[in-house]
DRENPA-3360 file (N, C-alpha, C; in nm, 2 decimals, always signed):
BEGIN
1 = MAATEAVT = +9.57/+8.16/+7.66/+9.57/+8.28/+7.64/+9.62/+8.28/+7.86 ~ +9.52/+8.20/+7.90/+9.63/+8.19/+8.07/+9.77/+8.19/+8.04 ~ +9.78/+8.07/+7.95/+9.98/+8.05/+7.96/+10.02/+8.21/+7.94 ~ +9.95/+8.23/+7.83/+10.03/+8.39/+7.79/+10.05/+8.52/+7.85 ~ +9.93/+8.48/+7.99/+9.91/+8.61/+8.10/+10.07/+8.55/+8.22 ~ +10.06/+8.42/+8.19/+10.16/+8.39/+8.31/+10.30/+8.41/+8.28 ~ +10.34/+8.37/+8.14/+10.44/+8.43/+8.10/+10.47/+8.56/+8.11 ~ +10.37/+8.60/+8.06/+10.38/+8.77/+8.10/+10.44/+8.82/+8.22;
9 = ESEHVKSL = +10.32/+8.78/+8.32/+10.34/+8.82/+8.46/+10.49/+8.75/+8.46 ~ +10.53/+8.64/+8.42/+10.65/+8.58/+8.52/+10.84/+8.69/+8.43 ~ +10.77/+8.71/+8.34/+10.85/+8.82/+8.27/+10.88/+9.00/+8.38 ~ +10.74/+9.05/+8.40/+10.74/+9.16/+8.44/+10.89/+9.14/+8.60 ~ +10.79/+8.97/+8.62/+10.85/+9.00/+8.80/+10.97/+8.95/+8.72 ~ +11.03/+8.87/+8.60/+11.18/+8.84/+8.62/+11.26/+9.06/+8.61 ~ +11.20/+9.09/+8.54/+11.23/+9.24/+8.54/+11.26/+9.28/+8.66 ~ +11.15/+9.31/+8.66/+11.13/+9.40/+8.89/+11.30/+9.36/+8.92;
17 = IISTASPL = +11.32/+9.24/+8.95/+11.38/+9.14/+8.99/+11.56/+9.21/+8.95 ~ +11.53/+9.22/+8.81/+11.71/+9.25/+8.83/+11.73/+9.40/+8.81 ~ +11.57/+9.49/+8.80/+11.60/+9.61/+8.76/+11.64/+9.61/+8.93 ~ +11.56/+9.59/+9.06/+11.65/+9.52/+9.14/+11.79/+9.53/+9.20 ~ +11.83/+9.47/+9.11/+11.96/+9.41/+9.17/+12.01/+9.47/+9.12 ~ +12.05/+9.54/+8.96/+12.07/+9.68/+8.93/+12.14/+9.73/+9.04 ~ +12.09/+9.86/+9.07/+12.20/+9.93/+9.17/+12.26/+9.85/+9.35 ~ +12.19/+9.74/+9.32/+12.26/+9.65/+9.45/+12.43/+9.61/+9.43;
25 = WEDKAALG = +12.42/+9.65/+9.26/+12.57/+9.50/+9.24/+12.65/+9.56/+9.37 ~ +12.67/+9.68/+9.35/+12.85/+9.70/+9.38/+12.85/+9.67/+9.56 ~ +12.71/+9.69/+9.61/+12.67/+9.63/+9.75/+12.69/+9.52/+9.75 ~ +12.72/+9.43/+9.78/+12.76/+9.28/+9.78/+12.66/+9.17/+9.87 ~ +12.72/+9.27/+10.04/+12.60/+9.21/+10.11/+12.45/+9.21/+10.12 ~ +12.44/+9.35/+10.04/+12.29/+9.36/+10.01/+12.23/+9.29/+9.90 ~ +12.30/+9.27/+9.79/+12.27/+9.23/+9.70/+12.29/+9.02/+9.72 ~ +12.37/+8.98/+9.82/+12.34/+8.84/+9.88/+12.17/+8.83/+9.91;
33 = KFLDVVRR = +12.15/+8.94/+10.02/+12.03/+8.95/+10.12/+11.92/+8.90/+9.99 ~ +11.93/+9.05/+9.90/+11.79/+9.06/+9.86/+11.78/+8.88/+9.75 ~ +11.89/+8.85/+9.69/+11.95/+8.71/+9.63/+11.84/+8.61/+9.72 ~ +11.86/+8.62/+9.85/+11.78/+8.50/+9.92/+11.68/+8.54/+9.94 ~ +11.64/+8.60/+9.97/+11.47/+8.69/+9.93/+11.42/+8.63/+9.81 ~ +11.47/+8.64/+9.72/+11.38/+8.61/+9.53/+11.44/+8.46/+9.56 ~ +11.55/+8.36/+9.61/+11.53/+8.21/+9.63/+11.41/+8.18/+9.68 ~ +11.34/+8.22/+9.74/+11.22/+8.16/+9.85/+11.15/+8.13/+9.75;
41 = SETFAPLA = +11.15/+8.21/+9.62/+11.00/+8.15/+9.53/+11.13/+8.02/+9.47 ~ +11.07/+7.91/+9.40/+11.11/+7.84/+9.33/+11.12/+7.92/+9.19 ~ +11.00/+7.87/+9.17/+11.02/+8.01/+9.02/+11.17/+8.08/+8.98 ~ +11.21/+8.15/+9.07/+11.30/+8.24/+9.06/+11.44/+8.24/+9.10 ~ +11.45/+8.12/+9.16/+11.57/+8.07/+9.26/+11.69/+8.07/+9.17 ~ +11.66/+8.03/+9.01/+11.75/+8.00/+8.93/+11.84/+8.09/+8.82 ~ +11.72/+8.19/+8.87/+11.77/+8.30/+8.81/+11.83/+8.40/+8.92 ~ +11.87/+8.40/+9.07/+11.87/+8.42/+9.13/+12.06/+8.36/+9.19;
49 = DSMAQSEA = +12.03/+8.23/+9.13/+12.16/+8.21/+9.18/+12.24/+8.20/+9.07 ~ +12.21/+8.25/+8.92/+12.28/+8.28/+8.81/+12.31/+8.48/+8.87 ~ +12.23/+8.48/+8.86/+12.32/+8.69/+8.93/+12.37/+8.61/+9.03 ~ +12.39/+8.53/+9.14/+12.46/+8.55/+9.21/+12.66/+8.51/+9.18 ~ +12.58/+8.46/+9.08/+12.74/+8.34/+9.03/+12.83/+8.46/+8.91 ~ +12.74/+8.57/+8.82/+12.76/+8.62/+8.75/+12.87/+8.74/+8.82 ~ +12.99/+8.79/+8.70/+13.11/+8.85/+8.70/+13.05/+9.01/+8.65 ~ +12.97/+9.00/+8.57/+12.88/+9.10/+8.49/+12.79/+9.12/+8.57;
57 = RPAKPSFH = +12.78/+9.35/+8.55/+12.62/+9.37/+8.58/+12.49/+9.31/+8.49 ~ +12.42/+9.29/+8.51/+12.25/+9.26/+8.50/+12.27/+9.33/+8.41 ~ +12.20/+9.36/+8.24/+12.15/+9.44/+8.15/+12.03/+9.53/+8.23 ~ +12.03/+9.63/+8.16/+11.88/+9.69/+8.21/+11.78/+9.62/+8.11 ~ +11.68/+9.58/+8.24/+11.62/+9.47/+8.12/+11.49/+9.57/+8.09 ~ +11.44/+9.48/+7.94/+11.35/+9.61/+7.89/+11.21/+9.57/+7.93 ~ +11.09/+9.60/+7.94/+10.99/+9.56/+7.98/+10.93/+9.56/+7.89 ~ +10.95/+9.50/+7.78/+10.87/+9.49/+7.64/+10.95/+9.37/+7.55;
65 = GVQSREFQ = +10.98/+9.29/+7.65/+11.03/+9.17/+7.62/+11.16/+9.16/+7.49 ~ +11.26/+9.27/+7.48/+11.35/+9.28/+7.42/+11.50/+9.24/+7.49 ~ +11.54/+9.15/+7.42/+11.67/+9.10/+7.49/+11.78/+9.16/+7.47 ~ +11.87/+9.28/+7.50/+11.95/+9.35/+7.53/+12.05/+9.31/+7.59 ~ +12.15/+9.44/+7.57/+12.27/+9.45/+7.63/+12.32/+9.53/+7.61 ~ +12.26/+9.59/+7.52/+12.29/+9.75/+7.43/+12.29/+9.86/+7.59 ~ +12.18/+9.83/+7.77/+12.24/+9.99/+7.77/+12.34/+9.90/+7.93 ~ +12.37/+9.82/+7.88/+12.48/+9.71/+8.07/+12.57/+9.84/+8.09;
73 = E = +12.58/+9.83/+8.19/+12.66/+9.95/+8.28/+12.78/+9.92/+8.30;
% end
């Protein structure tokens, strides 16, 4: 049960990071500062690195665990 809760909490934090990064996408200086803060966490450093290297704006995350790019801007 604890592992399920940890995964769920991790997914919520990941969704929050992506939701916050999406509006900053055009302002690369602000996005860079935000991703530097995210990199301070060992758990989410790889996510920050992949977002920094990505050419596409991140898809809006689902808070129900659905992986979809349907609403990508």
